[in-house]
C-alpha positions as CSV (number, residue, x, y, z in Angstrom):
1,X,-39.3,-8.0,117.1
2,X,-38.5,-5.2,114.6
3,X,-39.9,-7.3,111.8
4,X,-43.2,-7.8,113.7
5,X,-43.5,-4.1,114.5
6,X,-42.8,-3.2,110.9
7,X,-45.5,-5.6,109.6
8,X,-48.1,-4.3,112.1
9,X,-47.4,-0.6,111.2
10,X,-46.7,-0.9,107.5
11,X,-48.4,-4.1,106.4
12,X,-47.3,-7.2,104.4
13,X,-45.0,-6.7,101.3
14,X,-46.7,-6.2,97.9
15,X,-45.6,-7.9,94.8
16,X,-44.0,-5.8,92.0
17,X,-46.9,-6.8,89.7
18,X,-49.3,-4.9,92.1
19,X,-47.7,-1.5,91.1
20,X,-50.6,-0.7,88.8
21,X,-53.0,-1.0,91.6
22,X,-51.2,1.8,93.5
23,X,-52.3,4.4,90.9
24,X,-54.7,7.2,92.0
25,X,-58.0,8.2,90.5
26,X,-58.9,11.9,90.2
27,X,-60.9,11.9,93.4
28,X,-58.1,10.5,95.6
29,X,-55.4,12.4,93.7
30,X,-57.3,15.7,94.4
31,X,-57.3,15.0,98.1
32,X,-53.7,13.8,98.3
33,X,-52.0,16.2,95.9
34,X,-54.1,19.3,96.6
35,X,-54.2,19.1,100.4
36,X,-51.2,21.5,100.7
37,X,-52.7,24.2,98.4
38,X,-56.3,23.8,99.8
39,X,-55.1,23.9,103.5
40,X,-53.2,27.1,102.9
41,X,-56.5,29.0,103.1
42,X,-56.2,28.4,106.8
43,X,-53.0,30.5,107.1
44,X,-52.7,32.4,103.7
45,X,-55.2,35.2,104.6
46,X,-53.8,35.4,108.0
47,X,-50.3,36.2,106.5
48,X,-51.8,39.2,104.7
49,X,-53.4,40.6,107.8
50,X,-50.2,40.1,109.9
51,X,-48.5,42.6,107.5
52,X,-51.4,45.1,107.3
53,X,-51.9,45.1,111.1
54,X,-48.6,46.9,111.5
55,X,-50.4,50.0,110.1
56,X,-53.7,49.5,111.9
57,X,-57.1,47.9,111.5
58,X,-58.1,50.6,109.0
59,X,-55.8,49.0,106.5
60,X,-57.5,45.6,106.5
61,X,-59.7,46.5,103.5
62,X,-56.6,46.3,101.4
63,X,-56.8,42.5,101.9
64,X,-59.5,42.5,99.2
65,X,-57.5,43.9,96.3
66,X,-54.5,41.9,97.5
67,X,-56.6,38.7,97.3
68,X,-57.7,39.7,93.7
69,X,-54.1,39.9,92.7
70,X,-53.4,36.5,94.3
71,X,-56.3,35.0,92.3
72,X,-54.8,36.4,89.1
73,X,-51.6,34.7,89.9
74,X,-53.4,31.5,90.7
75,X,-55.1,31.4,87.3
76,X,-51.8,32.1,85.5
77,X,-50.1,29.2,87.4
78,X,-52.9,26.7,86.9
79,X,-53.0,27.4,83.1
80,X,-49.2,27.3,82.9
81,X,-48.9,24.0,84.8
82,X,-51.6,22.4,82.7
83,X,-49.3,22.9,79.7
84,X,-46.4,21.5,81.7
85,X,-48.5,18.4,82.4
86,X,-49.2,17.7,78.7
87,X,-45.7,18.7,77.5
88,X,-44.0,16.4,80.1
89,X,-46.4,13.6,80.9
90,X,-43.8,11.5,82.7
91,X,-43.6,14.0,85.6
92,X,-40.7,15.8,87.0
93,X,-42.3,19.3,86.8
94,X,-40.1,22.3,87.1
95,X,-36.9,20.2,87.4
96,X,-37.4,18.4,84.1
97,X,-38.7,21.5,82.3
98,X,-35.8,23.7,83.5
99,X,-33.1,21.1,82.8
100,X,-34.2,20.3,79.3
101,X,-34.8,23.9,78.2
102,X,-32.6,26.2,80.4
103,X,-29.7,23.9,81.1
104,X,-28.5,21.6,83.9
105,X,-27.8,24.2,86.5
106,X,-31.3,25.8,86.1
107,X,-32.8,22.3,86.5
108,X,-30.7,21.5,89.5
109,X,-31.7,24.9,91.1
110,X,-35.4,24.1,90.5
111,X,-35.0,20.6,91.8
112,X,-33.0,21.6,94.8
113,X,-35.5,24.4,95.7
114,X,-38.4,22.0,95.4
115,X,-36.8,19.3,97.5
116,X,-36.3,21.9,100.2
117,X,-39.8,23.2,99.7
118,X,-41.4,19.8,100.2
119,X,-39.5,19.4,103.4
120,X,-40.8,22.8,104.4
121,X,-44.3,21.8,103.3
122,X,-44.3,19.1,105.9
123,X,-42.8,21.3,108.6
124,X,-45.2,24.2,107.9
125,X,-48.3,22.1,107.5
126,X,-47.7,20.1,110.7
127,X,-46.8,23.3,112.6
128,X,-49.9,25.1,111.4
129,X,-52.1,22.0,112.2
130,X,-50.6,22.0,115.7
131,X,-51.4,25.7,116.0
132,X,-55.1,24.9,115.2
133,X,-55.2,22.3,117.9
134,X,-53.7,24.5,120.5
135,X,-56.0,27.4,119.5
136,X,-58.9,25.2,120.6
137,X,-57.1,23.8,123.6
138,X,-54.7,26.5,124.9
139,X,-53.4,24.3,127.7
140,X,-51.5,22.3,125.1
141,X,-49.6,25.3,123.7
142,X,-46.4,24.4,125.5
143,X,-46.4,21.0,123.8
144,X,-46.4,22.3,120.3
145,X,-43.1,20.8,119.2
146,X,-43.8,17.4,120.7
147,X,-47.3,17.2,119.2
148,X,-45.9,18.2,115.8
149,X,-43.2,15.5,115.9
150,X,-45.7,12.8,116.8
151,X,-48.0,13.9,113.9
152,X,-45.0,13.7,111.4
153,X,-44.4,10.1,112.6
154,X,-48.1,9.2,112.1
155,X,-48.2,10.6,108.5
156,X,-44.9,8.9,107.7
157,X,-46.3,5.5,108.7
158,X,-49.4,6.1,106.7
159,X,-47.4,6.9,103.6
160,X,-45.1,3.9,104.1
161,X,-48.2,1.7,103.9
162,X,-48.6,2.7,100.2
163,X,-50.1,5.4,98.0
164,X,-53.6,4.0,97.6
165,X,-54.0,3.0,101.2
166,X,-52.9,6.4,102.5
167,X,-55.1,8.1,99.9
168,X,-58.1,6.1,101.0
169,X,-57.6,7.2,104.6
170,X,-56.6,10.8,104.0
171,X,-59.2,11.7,101.3
172,X,-62.1,12.0,103.8
173,X,-60.6,14.8,106.0
174,X,-59.7,16.8,102.9
175,X,-63.2,16.8,101.5
176,X,-64.6,17.3,105.0
177,X,-62.5,20.4,105.3
178,X,-63.7,21.8,102.0
179,X,-67.3,21.1,103.1
180,X,-67.0,22.8,106.5
181,X,-65.2,25.9,105.1
182,X,-67.9,26.2,102.5
183,X,-70.5,25.9,105.2
184,X,-68.7,28.6,107.3
185,X,-68.4,30.9,104.3
186,X,-72.1,30.3,103.4
187,X,-73.2,30.9,107.0
188,X,-71.1,34.1,107.3
189,X,-72.3,35.5,104.0
190,X,-75.9,34.8,105.1
191,X,-75.4,36.6,108.4
192,X,-73.9,39.6,106.5
193,X,-76.8,39.6,104.1
194,X,-79.5,39.7,106.8
195,X,-77.6,42.3,108.8
196,X,-76.6,40.2,111.7
197,X,-73.0,41.4,111.4
198,X,-72.5,45.1,112.4
199,X,-71.0,47.1,109.5
200,X,-68.9,49.1,111.9
201,X,-66.6,46.1,112.6
202,X,-64.6,47.0,109.5
203,X,-63.5,50.1,107.8
204,X,-65.2,50.7,104.4
205,X,-63.3,49.8,101.2
206,X,-61.4,52.9,100.0
207,X,-60.8,54.4,103.5
208,X,-57.6,56.4,103.4
209,X,-54.8,54.9,105.6
210,X,-52.0,57.0,106.9
211,X,-48.5,55.5,106.7
212,X,-49.4,52.9,104.1
213,X,-46.6,52.3,101.5
214,X,-46.2,50.4,98.3
215,X,-43.5,48.4,100.0
216,X,-45.9,47.2,102.7
217,X,-48.6,46.3,100.2
218,X,-46.1,44.3,98.2
219,X,-45.0,42.6,101.3
220,X,-48.6,41.7,102.2
221,X,-49.1,40.4,98.7
222,X,-46.0,38.2,98.9
223,X,-47.1,36.9,102.3
224,X,-50.6,36.0,101.0
225,X,-49.0,34.3,98.0
226,X,-47.9,31.5,100.3
227,X,-51.5,30.2,99.8
228,X,-50.3,29.1,96.3
229,X,-47.6,26.7,97.4
230,X,-48.4,23.2,96.4
231,X,-49.9,24.2,93.0
232,X,-46.9,22.5,91.2
233,X,-47.2,19.2,93.1
234,X,-49.6,17.6,90.6
235,X,-47.2,18.2,87.6
236,X,-44.4,16.4,89.6
237,X,-46.6,13.4,90.5
238,X,-48.2,12.5,87.1
239,X,-46.8,8.9,87.3
240,X,-49.1,8.4,90.3
241,X,-52.3,8.9,88.3
242,X,-54.3,6.2,86.5
243,X,-54.3,6.2,82.7
244,X,-54.7,8.5,80.9
245,X,-52.4,10.1,83.4
246,X,-51.9,13.6,81.8
247,X,-55.6,14.1,81.2
248,X,-56.5,13.0,84.8
249,X,-53.7,15.2,86.2
250,X,-54.9,18.2,84.2
251,X,-58.5,17.9,85.3
252,X,-57.3,17.5,88.9
253,X,-55.2,20.6,88.7
254,X,-58.2,22.6,87.3
255,X,-60.5,21.3,90.1
256,X,-57.9,22.3,92.7
257,X,-57.6,25.8,91.2
258,X,-61.4,26.4,91.4
259,X,-61.7,25.1,95.0
260,X,-58.7,27.1,96.2
261,X,-60.0,30.3,94.6
262,X,-63.4,30.0,96.2
263,X,-62.1,29.1,99.6
264,X,-59.4,31.7,99.7
265,X,-61.8,34.5,98.5
266,X,-64.4,33.5,101.1
267,X,-62.0,33.5,104.1
268,X,-60.5,36.8,103.1
269,X,-63.9,38.4,102.7
270,X,-65.2,37.1,106.1
271,X,-62.0,38.1,107.9
272,X,-62.4,41.7,106.5
273,X,-66.1,42.0,107.2
274,X,-65.8,40.6,110.7
275,X,-62.9,42.9,111.4
276,X,-60.7,40.0,112.4
277,X,-57.2,40.8,113.7
278,X,-54.5,38.1,113.9
279,X,-53.7,36.9,117.4
280,X,-50.7,34.8,118.6
281,X,-52.9,32.4,120.6
282,X,-55.8,32.1,118.1
283,X,-55.8,31.7,114.3
284,X,-58.0,33.8,111.9
285,X,-60.1,30.7,110.9
286,X,-60.7,30.0,114.6
287,X,-61.9,33.6,115.1
288,X,-64.2,33.5,112.0
289,X,-65.7,30.2,113.1
290,X,-66.2,31.5,116.6
291,X,-67.9,34.7,115.3
292,X,-70.1,32.7,112.9
293,X,-71.2,29.8,115.1
294,X,-70.1,30.7,118.7
295,X,-67.9,28.3,120.7
296,X,-70.2,25.3,120.3
297,X,-70.2,22.0,118.5
298,X,-69.8,23.5,115.1
299,X,-66.8,25.6,116.2
300,X,-64.9,22.6,117.6
301,X,-65.9,20.6,114.5
302,X,-64.3,23.2,112.2
303,X,-61.2,23.5,114.4
304,X,-60.8,19.8,114.5
305,X,-61.1,19.3,110.8
306,X,-58.9,22.4,110.1
307,X,-56.2,20.9,112.3
308,X,-56.6,17.6,110.5
309,X,-56.3,19.1,107.0
310,X,-53.3,21.2,108.0
311,X,-51.6,18.1,109.2
312,X,-52.6,16.1,106.2
313,X,-51.4,18.9,103.9
314,X,-48.0,17.4,104.6
315,X,-49.1,14.5,102.5
316,X,-48.5,16.6,99.4
317,X,-44.8,16.7,100.3
318,X,-44.9,12.9,100.9
319,X,-46.4,12.4,97.5
320,X,-44.2,14.7,95.5
321,X,-40.8,14.6,97.3
322,X,-40.0,10.9,96.6
323,X,-40.9,11.2,92.9
324,X,-38.8,14.3,92.4
325,X,-36.0,12.5,94.3
326,X,-36.3,9.6,91.9
327,X,-35.8,11.9,88.9
328,X,-32.7,13.4,90.4
329,X,-31.4,10.0,91.4
330,X,-31.9,8.6,87.9
331,X,-29.8,11.5,86.6
332,X,-27.1,10.7,89.2
333,X,-27.5,13.9,91.2
334,X,-28.5,12.4,94.5
335,X,-28.1,9.0,96.1
336,X,-29.5,6.0,94.2
337,X,-31.2,4.7,97.3
338,X,-34.0,7.1,96.5
339,X,-34.9,5.0,93.4
340,X,-35.6,1.9,95.5
341,X,-39.2,0.9,96.2
342,X,-40.1,-0.4,99.6
343,X,-42.2,-3.4,100.7
344,X,-45.4,-1.5,99.9
345,X,-44.1,-0.3,96.5
346,X,-43.6,3.3,97.6
347,X,-40.2,5.1,97.6
348,X,-39.7,4.5,101.3
349,X,-36.2,5.9,101.5
350,X,-37.5,9.3,100.2
351,X,-40.4,9.1,102.7
352,X,-38.2,8.4,105.7
353,X,-35.6,11.1,104.7
354,X,-38.4,13.7,104.3
355,X,-39.8,12.8,107.7
356,X,-36.4,13.1,109.5
357,X,-35.6,16.4,107.8
358,X,-39.0,17.8,108.6
359,X,-38.8,16.9,112.3
360,X,-35.3,18.6,112.5
361,X,-36.8,21.8,111.0
362,X,-39.8,21.7,113.5
363,X,-37.4,21.3,116.4
364,X,-35.0,24.1,115.2
365,X,-37.8,26.6,114.5
366,X,-39.7,25.4,117.6
367,X,-42.8,24.8,115.5
368,X,-43.4,28.5,114.8
369,X,-45.2,28.6,111.4
370,X,-44.6,32.3,110.7
371,X,-40.8,31.8,110.7
372,X,-41.0,28.9,108.2
373,X,-43.5,30.3,105.7
374,X,-41.3,33.0,104.0
375,X,-38.6,30.4,103.2
376,X,-41.4,28.0,102.2
377,X,-42.9,30.4,99.7
378,X,-39.7,31.7,98.2
379,X,-38.6,28.1,97.7
380,X,-41.5,27.4,95.5
381,X,-41.6,30.6,93.5
382,X,-38.1,30.0,92.2
383,X,-39.2,26.7,90.5
384,X,-42.4,28.5,89.4
385,X,-40.3,31.1,87.5
386,X,-37.8,28.6,86.1
387,X,-40.6,26.2,84.9
388,X,-42.5,29.0,83.1
389,X,-39.3,30.4,81.5
390,X,-38.3,26.9,80.4
391,X,-41.7,26.4,78.7
392,X,-41.2,29.8,76.9
393,X,-37.9,28.5,75.5
394,X,-39.6,25.2,74.5
395,X,-42.4,26.9,72.5
396,X,-40.0,29.3,70.8
397,X,-37.8,26.4,69.8
398,X,-40.4,23.9,68.7
399,X,-43.2,26.1,67.5
400,X,-46.0,23.5,67.7
401,X,-49.6,24.0,66.6
402,X,-51.1,26.9,68.7
403,X,-47.8,27.8,70.1
404,X,-48.6,31.5,70.2
405,X,-51.3,31.1,72.8
406,X,-49.2,28.6,74.8
407,X,-46.3,31.1,74.7
408,X,-48.5,33.9,76.0
409,X,-49.9,31.8,78.9
410,X,-46.4,30.8,80.0
411,X,-45.0,34.3,79.5
412,X,-47.7,35.8,81.8
413,X,-46.9,33.0,84.3
414,X,-43.2,33.6,84.1
415,X,-43.5,37.4,84.6
416,X,-45.9,37.2,87.5
417,X,-43.9,34.4,89.2
418,X,-40.6,36.3,88.8
419,X,-42.3,39.5,90.2
420,X,-43.6,37.7,93.3
421,X,-40.2,36.0,93.8
422,X,-38.4,39.4,93.7
423,X,-41.0,40.9,96.0
424,X,-40.2,38.1,98.5
425,X,-36.5,38.8,98.3
426,X,-36.9,42.6,98.6
427,X,-39.6,42.8,101.2
428,X,-38.6,39.7,103.3
429,X,-34.8,39.7,102.8
430,X,-34.1,39.3,106.5
431,X,-36.1,36.1,106.5
432,X,-35.3,34.5,103.1
433,X,-31.6,35.4,102.8
434,X,-30.6,31.8,103.8
435,X,-32.0,30.7,100.4
436,X,-29.2,32.6,98.7
437,X,-26.7,30.4,100.5
438,X,-28.2,26.9,100.8
439,X,-29.6,26.7,97.2
440,X,-26.2,27.3,95.5
441,X,-24.7,24.9,98.1
442,X,-27.3,22.2,97.1
443,X,-26.5,22.7,93.4
444,X,-22.8,22.3,94.2
445,X,-23.5,19.1,96.2
446,X,-25.5,17.8,93.3
447,X,-22.6,18.3,90.9
448,X,-20.2,16.6,93.4
449,X,-22.5,13.6,93.6
450,X,-22.8,13.4,89.8
451,X,-19.0,13.5,89.4
452,X,-18.7,10.7,91.9
453,X,-21.2,8.5,90.0
454,X,-19.5,9.3,86.7
455,X,-16.1,8.4,88.1
456,X,-17.5,5.1,89.5
457,X,-19.1,4.3,86.2
458,X,-15.9,5.0,84.4
459,X,-13.9,2.7,86.7
460,X,-16.5,-0.1,86.6
461,X,-16.7,-0.3,82.8
462,X,-14.4,-3.1,81.5
463,X,-13.7,-1.2,78.3
464,X,-12.2,1.8,80.1
465,X,-10.5,0.1,83.1
466,X,-6.9,-0.8,83.1
467,X,-6.4,-4.6,82.9
468,X,-5.5,-6.0,86.4
469,X,-2.1,-7.6,86.9
470,X,-2.1,-11.4,87.0
471,X,-2.1,-12.7,90.6
472,X,0.5,-15.4,91.0
473,X,0.0,-16.2,94.7
474,X,-1.7,-15.3,97.9
475,X,-0.5,-14.5,101.4
476,X,-3.0,-14.9,104.3
477,X,-2.5,-12.6,107.3
478,X,-4.6,-13.6,110.3
479,X,-4.7,-11.2,113.4
480,X,-5.1,-13.5,116.5
481,X,-6.0,-12.5,120.0
482,X,-5.6,-15.9,121.7
483,X,-5.8,-19.6,121.2
484,X,-9.5,-20.2,120.8
485,X,-12.1,-22.0,118.7
486,X,-12.6,-18.7,116.9
487,X,-9.0,-18.5,115.7
488,X,-9.0,-22.3,115.0
489,X,-12.0,-21.8,112.7
490,X,-10.2,-19.1,110.8
491,X,-7.0,-21.1,110.4
492,X,-9.0,-24.1,109.1
493,X,-10.7,-21.8,106.6
494,X,-7.3,-20.4,105.5
495,X,-5.9,-23.8,105.0
496,X,-8.8,-24.9,102.8
497,X,-8.0,-22.1,100.4
498,X,-4.4,-23.5,99.9
499,X,-2.6,-20.2,100.0
500,X,1.2,-19.9,99.4
501,X,1.7,-18.7,103.0
502,X,-0.3,-18.2,106.2
503,X,1.0,-15.7,108.8
504,X,-0.7,-15.4,112.2
505,X,-0.1,-12.0,113.8
506,X,-0.3,-11.4,117.6
507,X,0.0,-8.0,119.1
508,X,1.3,-8.1,122.7
509,X,1.2,-5.3,125.3
510,X,4.0,-6.7,127.5
511,X,7.1,-8.8,126.8
512,X,6.1,-11.6,129.2
513,X,2.7,-12.1,127.5
514,X,4.5,-12.1,124.1
515,X,6.9,-14.9,125.1
516,X,4.2,-17.0,126.7
517,X,1.9,-16.8,123.6
518,X,4.8,-17.8,121.3
519,X,5.4,-20.9,123.4
520,X,1.7,-21.9,123.4
521,X,1.4,-21.3,119.7
522,X,4.4,-23.5,118.9
523,X,2.8,-26.4,120.8
524,X,-0.7,-25.7,119.1
525,X,0.1,-25.0,115.4
526,X,3.8,-25.1,114.9
527,X,3.2,-25.5,111.1
528,X,1.8,-22.0,110.8
529,X,4.2,-19.1,111.1
530,X,3.5,-16.7,114.0
531,X,4.7,-13.1,114.1
532,X,4.4,-11.3,117.4
533,X,4.4,-7.5,117.6
534,X,5.1,-5.5,120.7
535,X,2.9,-2.4,121.2
536,X,4.2,-0.2,124.0
537,X,1.2,2.2,123.5
538,X,-1.4,-0.6,123.7
539,X,-2.5,0.0,120.1
540,X,-3.5,-3.0,118.0
541,X,-4.0,-1.1,114.7
542,X,-0.7,0.8,114.4
543,X,1.7,-2.2,114.7
544,X,-0.6,-4.5,112.7
545,X,-0.9,-2.1,109.7
546,X,2.8,-1.4,109.7
547,X,3.4,-5.2,109.5
548,X,0.8,-5.5,106.7
549,X,2.6,-2.7,104.8
550,X,5.8,-4.7,104.9
551,X,4.1,-7.9,103.7
552,X,2.4,-6.0,100.9
553,X,5.6,-4.4,99.7
554,X,7.3,-7.8,99.4
555,X,4.2,-9.5,97.9
556,X,3.9,-6.9,95.1
557,X,7.4,-7.7,94.0
558,X,6.3,-11.2,93.3
559,X,2.7,-10.3,92.0
560,X,1.3,-11.8,95.2
561,X,-2.0,-10.6,96.8
562,X,-2.3,-10.1,100.5
563,X,-5.6,-11.2,102.2
564,X,-6.3,-10.4,105.8
565,X,-8.6,-12.9,107.4
566,X,-10.2,-11.5,110.6
567,X,-11.6,-14.0,113.1
568,X,-14.9,-12.8,114.6
569,X,-17.3,-14.4,117.0
570,X,-21.0,-13.8,116.6
571,X,-23.0,-13.9,119.9
572,X,-26.4,-15.8,119.9
573,X,-28.2,-12.6,121.0
574,X,-27.5,-9.3,119.4
575,X,-27.5,-7.3,122.6
576,X,-24.5,-9.4,123.7
577,X,-22.4,-7.5,121.2
578,X,-22.4,-4.5,123.5
579,X,-20.5,-6.6,126.1
580,X,-17.5,-7.2,123.9
581,X,-14.7,-4.9,122.6
582,X,-15.5,-5.6,118.9
583,X,-11.8,-5.1,118.0
584,X,-12.3,-7.2,114.8
585,X,-14.8,-4.6,113.5
586,X,-12.3,-1.8,114.3
587,X,-9.5,-3.7,112.4
588,X,-11.8,-4.3,109.4
589,X,-13.0,-0.7,109.3
590,X,-9.4,0.6,109.3
591,X,-8.1,-1.9,106.6
592,X,-11.0,-1.7,104.1
593,X,-9.8,1.6,102.6
594,X,-6.3,0.3,101.9
595,X,-5.6,-0.2,98.3
596,X,-4.9,-3.7,96.9
597,X,-5.6,-5.4,100.3
598,X,-8.4,-8.0,100.6
599,X,-10.2,-8.0,103.9
600,X,-12.4,-11.0,104.9
601,X,-14.3,-11.7,108.1
602,X,-14.5,-15.3,109.1
603,X,-17.5,-15.6,111.6
604,X,-17.8,-18.1,114.4
605,X,-21.3,-18.4,115.8
606,X,-21.9,-19.1,119.4
607,X,-24.6,-21.6,120.4
608,X,-25.5,-20.2,123.8
């Protein structure tokens, strides 16, 4: 049944030779890898206004110079990451750049921050998309968390079907979003130009505002910079592009930068001119669409497509997280399971892990976007800063042709990214302080995992391992629970191996049962030694392991190896397992971690 459901949802397996067909062209890559950045125009401007509204509506005109500052940062990041793409054409982005130029710990800090950021990308995008849906249909507001979890499941299934298939499906909503936002901006600007929008809805630019501080302006700038999250995703996902991958990735990044700049500027300007104030029950984009077109067909079209793009923005995380996880796994800093491709040639373990982590975040934060965005933004500006600083070190060390200009671009990017990161920590410390705990913790875990893999490799290599002692004989210990076909099957198997000795072990809970079993055994298999153990506390494991310790001690003196053969019956239907004690599994689980002991399960399959 599970296999049938899996094939219906995910599709038939693809051959490994079809990997080349799973590469993205620029059109699809722009939609898939830029959806996070482009969708942020639906909540980035709102984050600026949420800070300014604490002073009053008169302060809203400051959103214009703040937006200009954010555009300067966007240009610096786009130019900087274009250089990362060409310098590191195999992908990896900030993790690879930082590790190679600033050291392992810097690389792990960047990698860990990005892994967390991509999880937050999914959680924030889905939560924001849910907010857009409930803005149009307020009666659904109490179901925010449930709707968000369902949407995560849908996006996960689409990504498990493969890169190109998900790109083909998800590209249309992204371009539809760009189109309807451009239409909204164009219609709004036209209404402003012909005088249909009253000028008294907003305070003029330059209006003095009492109580406004530099701290508050910096906080608004930092909040608005959340619109730039996702800019780095293209540099991480270069392997997903068709050849020439670096050139295609660079052009896609430039196209994303231009679109993001136009959409962000347009929304900020309309929000200012219309005098829009953030509301808990309605987004800024919803208010702009309502003011421009009224609550008619166009309004609901915009809301529907905005909700769709916010949900699909999560796909940036699904595209970048698995590839970053692969790089970390290849370097032995996270589990190797992340390097395994699934039936549809995607890194399915990374996709599923991302989905589960995102759902947990949505549940914990109750789908409230504003509580997730600060952590989301600070998580990406740390890698921004490390990547640009790493590129500075690279140019200074290598001094390639034209390195002066490259150095300048990355220096500007590093300074601005560091400044924004510090603004986040200073102005939003109460919201982002967990990053100071979980990021060092993640780096520590990375090192622990790496040490484990190094230790495993050292113990597996024949040249470094101690030569094993010669085994002169074998003693078979068979725990038995009764005189059955299951036990008989195990005894026959043990005899076929011609061991030096076979010992059957029976644990009795009362003396009478112990005596009766010994009599029956001597009539059934008198040639096989039986040891009965009395357990006054009704425990099987304790007396059994104590006996095995005794056998092992004597066996080692003669260079003999002890093998425990565990009889186990296998029901015809899996659900029947729940009806049995499964004591064989308990014994096996307990004995597997004992040194120099071989544990083998001998199955006996039922026919009905």
